[in-house]
N, C-alpha and C positions, 0 to 999 in steps of 0.2 A: 483305082481307089482315090483318085485325085480330088474327088468332090466331097470327101469326108471332112468334117470340120476340124478334126484333130490332125489332119494331114498338114505337114509343113513343106511348102514348096521352096526348095533351095535352088536359087537361080543359076548358079555357076556350075559348069561341067568340070572345072578345075577344082583341085582340092582346096580347102580353106583351113586356116589355122586361127583359132580364137583363144585369147587369154582372159580368164576371169580372175580379177584381182580383188583383194579385200575392199569392201565398200561398194563394189558392183552388185547389181541385182543377181542374187544367187538362186532365185526360184526358177525352176524349169518346169513349166506346166506339162501335163500329159499330152503327148503327141507322138507322131511317127513320121518317117520319111524313108525313101529308098536308099539313102546314103548310109555308109558305115561310119560311126562316130566313135572316136577313141579319146577317152578322158584320162589325163594323168594328173595326180594330185601333187602340187608343188608345196602346199602347206595347208594347215587347218583340217577341217572335216567336211564331208559331203555325204548325205544320205540319198541313195538313188534306188529307184525301182525299175528293173528291166524285165518286162513280161511278168512272170510270177516270182522273180528273184528280188530280194532286198539286199542291197549292198551298202555297207557302212565303210566309206573310204577315208583313208588318212594319208599322210605324206608318203610319197613314192608308190602308192597303190595305183593300179591301172584298171579301168573298166572299159569294156567294148560293148557298144550298142550295135547289134547286127542290123542289116537292112530290113526295113519294115517292122521293126520291133517297137512296141509301145514302151515309152519310158517317161519318167518324170524324176525330179530331184530337188533337194533343198540344201544349200550350203550352210555351214556353221559360220560363226562370227568372223573368224579369220581365214575363211576359205579362199584358197588360190588354186585354180586348176587351169590346165592347158588342154585344149581340144583340137583334134585334127578331124576334119570331116571329109570323107572320100566318096566320090560318086561311083556308081556301079562300073562305069567305064574304066576306072582306075585299075580294076582287077583283071582286065583283059580276058574275060570269059572264064576266069578261075573263081568260081563261086564257093566261098567258104563260110562256115558258121564258126565264129571264134568263141573261146571261153569268155564268160562275162566278167570274171574277176581274175586279175593277174597280179602276182607279186614276183618280180623277176629283175635281178640286178642288171641284166643286159638291156632290158626295156628302160630301166631308169637311166642308164648311161646314154642310150640313144636319145631319149627325150631331153636330157640335159643339153645335148649337142643341138637338137632341133630348136630348143628354146634360145640358145645362144645365137644360132643362125637367124632366127626370126627377128631378133632385135637389131640386126645389121641391115643397112641400106645398100651395101655393096652388091653388085651383080654376081660376083663370084660366090658370095654367101647364099644367094638365092638358089644357085645350082646345087650347092652343098645341101641346102635345105631339102630339095627334092630327092637328092641321093640318100640322105638319112631317112627320109620318109619311106623310100623303097626298101631300105635296110630293115626298118621297123616292121613293115608288112611281111617281108621275107622271114624274119624271125618269128612273127606271130603265126604265119602259115606252117612253119616247121615244128614249132613247139607248143602252140596254144590253139590249135584247130580242133573243135569238137567233131566236125565232119565236113567233108568236101562234097559239093554238088556238081554234077555234070550240067551242061547247058540244058539238057532235056529235063532233068529233075528240078532245075531252077525255074523252068517254064511251068512245070507242074505246080510248084509252090505259088507262083503268081496266079495260076488258074484258081487255086484255092482262095486267094485273096479276092479275086473277082467274084467268086461264087457267094461270098458272104458280104460283099459290098453293100447290097441293098439292106441287109439286116443292121449293119453298123451305121449306115446313114439314117435308118429308121430310129435307132436309139438316140442319135444325135438330135433328131428333130422332135422326138416324143418322150424324152427322158422323164418329163414331169407327169406322164400318164402311167396307168397301170399296164406294164408290159410283161407278158409271160413268155417263157421259152417257146411255147406252142405257137404264139403269134409270130415269132421270129423265124422258126423253121418253115412255117407255112408260106411266108411271103417270099422266101428264097427257093421254094419248091424242092426242099430236101427232106429226107426222113429225119426224125429227131436225133437218132443215133449218129447219122452221117453229119448233120449240122453241128452237133456238139463236139464231135471228133475234130472236124475241120477248124472250128472256132478256137478250141483249145490248142491245136497244133500251130495255128497262125499267131495267136495273141498271147499264148502262155497262161491263159486264164479262161474260165467259163464265161458264157454270155451273161450270166447272172452277176458274176464278179465284175465284169466290164461295165454293166449298167450301174452297179453300185459305185464304181470308181468315177464314172461320168457325173452321177448325181452329186457326189461329194465335191468334185471339182467345180461344178456349177454353184454349189453352196459356198465354196471358198470365195468365188468371185463376188457373190452377193454380200458375204460377211465383210469383205474389204470395201465395198462401194455403196451398200444400201443402208438405209435407216430402218429397214424392216426388222421385226422381232425375230429371234432365232427360231421360234415355232413357225412363224409365217414363212421363213426361208426354207425350213424343212418341208413344209407342205408344197411350196412352189417348186421344189426340186424333186417331187415325186414320193416323198416319205409320208406315210399315213400315221406314223407313231413317232412323236418327238423324242421319246426315250431311246427308241431303236436308232434314230438318227444320231443322237449324242454318242451312243456306244460305237456305232459304225464309224463316225467321224474320228473319235479318239483312236480307234484301231488303225485307221489309215494315216492319220496326221500326227498322232502322238500327243495330242492335246484336245481339250474340249472346244466346242464351237465358240463359247464365250472367250476362252483364252486366245483362240486364234484371232477372233475379231479385235481383241484388245492389242495383241502383238502386231497386227497389221494395220492399225490405225483406222479401223472401220468406223463409219458414221455412227454417232450416238443415237 
């Protein structure tokens, strides 16, 4: 699925640690990747969507984005979060689906140690950092795993991704057009029921919900950068009814298109 526009290519096979501090850009656009991403809230608030789950995170909350899971988020004014990004190879053929939302004193303790180690330039601390990361994953595997997958089942999951690849790519290229579920299941040569089941299983939402999400995301980009009217933006993103666009936008973003445009400094 690497050719899908929402795909994020993470170039390093080693794990990464990223710290988001107050004042940094806290907008995470909708995307997915093979890596497992673990967020820990140091302070402030962060609203995240993982698949079909909405997570309202605050200090000491932890969120896990599983491999190939669609996600997006927006941090509050004083948001500070800590992220560990792990490639599939890190898990050494142990394929696990973790809980999305975690509140656990042990996780908090481990993350505080990881944060301290990450701020040090000493070689010994770098080894400690890796050790604490393994300790964190061990704890998550033991206490916060929704289900484990064998290598065989993991391959089946990837096969499902490949089957709907064409449909997802089609949505990315034709979101401004009239797209029906029938169009999508026909271009991937699956029955409607099979296609809908696979799409929901992989992305945690229906194809119709996914299309709506993509259209709203494209509208957000135009609201921030374009001088077009809100009605024109709606039509350019595939909406045929400006009122429906406004309702759908508020439902997904928590504010009206005009409020979003104003808060993000969109062109007048």
